[in-house]
Legacy VTK file of the C-alpha trace (Angstrom):
# vtk DataFile Version 3.0
C-alpha trace
ASCII
DATASET POLYDATA
POINTS 89 float
1.661 164.662 -67.788
0.189 164.532 -71.305
-3.112 163.175 -69.944
-3.269 165.966 -67.397
-2.702 168.611 -70.078
-5.323 167.109 -72.410
-7.859 166.787 -69.596
-7.160 170.325 -68.402
-7.872 171.657 -71.893
-10.949 169.470 -72.350
-12.487 169.907 -68.895
-11.369 173.470 -68.304
-11.975 175.002 -71.723
-13.707 172.935 -74.378
-16.400 170.998 -72.490
-16.702 172.990 -69.265
-20.055 174.539 -70.137
-21.343 171.260 -71.569
-20.725 169.328 -68.348
-22.054 172.186 -66.230
-25.224 172.392 -68.318
-26.020 168.689 -68.486
-24.443 167.301 -65.317
-24.218 170.351 -63.063
-26.597 168.983 -60.449
-24.468 165.837 -60.186
-21.082 167.576 -60.043
-19.157 168.014 -56.817
-18.009 171.460 -55.823
-14.576 170.118 -54.901
-12.441 167.549 -56.716
-11.455 164.272 -55.069
-7.774 164.459 -56.051
-6.947 160.926 -54.848
-9.641 159.443 -57.093
-8.480 161.627 -59.993
-4.879 160.470 -59.501
-6.007 156.827 -59.416
-7.882 157.262 -62.710
-4.723 158.577 -64.372
-2.610 155.795 -62.830
-5.024 153.063 -63.977
-5.248 154.555 -67.452
-1.455 154.623 -67.765
-1.209 151.008 -66.556
-3.869 149.974 -69.078
-2.157 151.806 -71.924
1.185 150.278 -71.014
-0.099 146.693 -70.752
-2.628 146.666 -73.583
-1.259 149.185 -76.096
2.418 150.076 -75.661
3.852 146.647 -74.783
2.057 144.816 -77.633
3.114 147.595 -80.006
6.740 147.256 -78.948
6.553 143.471 -79.340
5.249 143.823 -82.904
7.377 146.918 -83.614
4.358 148.458 -85.311
3.128 152.024 -84.992
-0.101 151.017 -86.754
-0.675 148.358 -84.089
-0.164 150.955 -81.333
-2.579 153.395 -82.989
-5.270 150.750 -83.507
-4.933 149.293 -80.001
-4.787 152.784 -78.487
-7.951 153.790 -80.297
-9.737 150.626 -79.199
-8.523 151.061 -75.616
-9.856 154.623 -75.593
-13.159 153.498 -77.113
-13.576 150.835 -74.422
-12.534 153.119 -71.545
-14.726 156.057 -72.523
-17.503 153.778 -73.769
-17.767 152.119 -70.361
-17.896 155.528 -68.676
-20.436 157.058 -71.055
-22.699 154.030 -71.274
-22.677 153.605 -67.490
-23.764 157.230 -67.144
-26.447 156.717 -69.789
-27.727 153.666 -67.931
-27.736 155.160 -64.441
-28.189 158.941 -64.574
-31.326 160.956 -65.167
-31.573 163.311 -68.147
LINES 1 90
89 0 1 2 3 4 5 6 7 8 9 10 11 12 13 14 15 16 17 18 19 20 21 22 23 24 25 26 27 28 29 30 31 32 33 34 35 36 37 38 39 40 41 42 43 44 45 46 47 48 49 50 51 52 53 54 55 56 57 58 59 60 61 62 63 64 65 66 67 68 69 70 71 72 73 74 75 76 77 78 79 80 81 82 83 84 85 86 87 88
């Protein structure tokens, strides 16, 4: 639910015009809700396996914050760099 709220704020308010301006021609007019749900599900699985569980094992909030930051960097880095490599403009 937290991811949905953050994405709603980001996509609906903060970056809406940015994406429309730079990726508008590539954007679908309707959302594929199944794909969107699967993204959230995979992200939660990844966070659980690679961030939360190791943090609980070490009982370290610092470990969770560092691993969470790295997980986010990898996830969004893959997305952004793939777009940079494959999309025009």
